[in-house]
N, C-alpha and C positions, 0 to 999 in steps of 0.2 A: 597499600597492599599489606599486610602484617610483614614482620622478620624475624629470624631468630637467629641466636648465638649460640655454639657450640662449644663446650669448653670440653679440657680435658680429655680428648680424643686420642686412645693410646698410639704411639708411634706405630705399631703394627696396622692397624685400622685403617690409621689416616692414609700410609704407604699405600696399600690395597684400594682404598678409593681414590685416591690420587690416581692411579695406576689406571683402574677402571675410567674414569673421565678421561684422560690420554686415551684409551682405546676405542672411546665413543666417542671422539672427537669436542667433548664436551668440559667447560670449563667447572671446575669443582662444586660451584653451586649450583648450575644446571645437572649436573649427576644427581645431588644430593636431593632435587625437586624430582627428576625422574624416578629416584627411588621411592621419594614418598607417594609420588602418584600412583606407582605400580604397586605397591601397598596397599594404599586406601582403596584403589580398584578391587583389589583379590580381596579385601574384608568384603567390598560392597558384593562381590559375586557369589563370595562365601555364605555371606545371610542371606543373598535372595535362594541360595541353593539350598539352606537350611528351612527357609519358608515353603518351600516348593515340596520338601522331602515331608515336612510337618503336615499339610495340605493331602499329600498322597497316603499318607498313614492314616487320616481320620476320612479319607475315603474308603481306602480299604476296610475300615472298622466299619463305614455303614454298611458296604456292600457283602461284607462277610462277619454277621455281627456274631453268629457262632464260634467263630474262629479266636483265638486265644492267642496265637503265635504264631509266627512265619513257619515255625518247622509242623505247626499242624496243617497250612496253606499248601506246602510241601509235602506231606503224606498225602492230603485230599487231591492231590493233583497226580503223584504216583500211584495211587490206586485208583485213579478213574482210567486208565492206561488198559 
């Protein structure tokens, strides 16, 4: 398994990280691994959400080819009432 050395951590950040590790009952190493995992999971979810948003935009463009913007869609919805 790969390893990583982190140098020159500012004292303030190191102290905060140490406190977070103690509060969660983890070692400093385990706390860092948890942070890395959480961040990578957040990025994975964000990328998946952005892909889905792009898919929905394409679907809307196909279903409403004459609409050029969300303003037009809102106006059309409002006028249809």
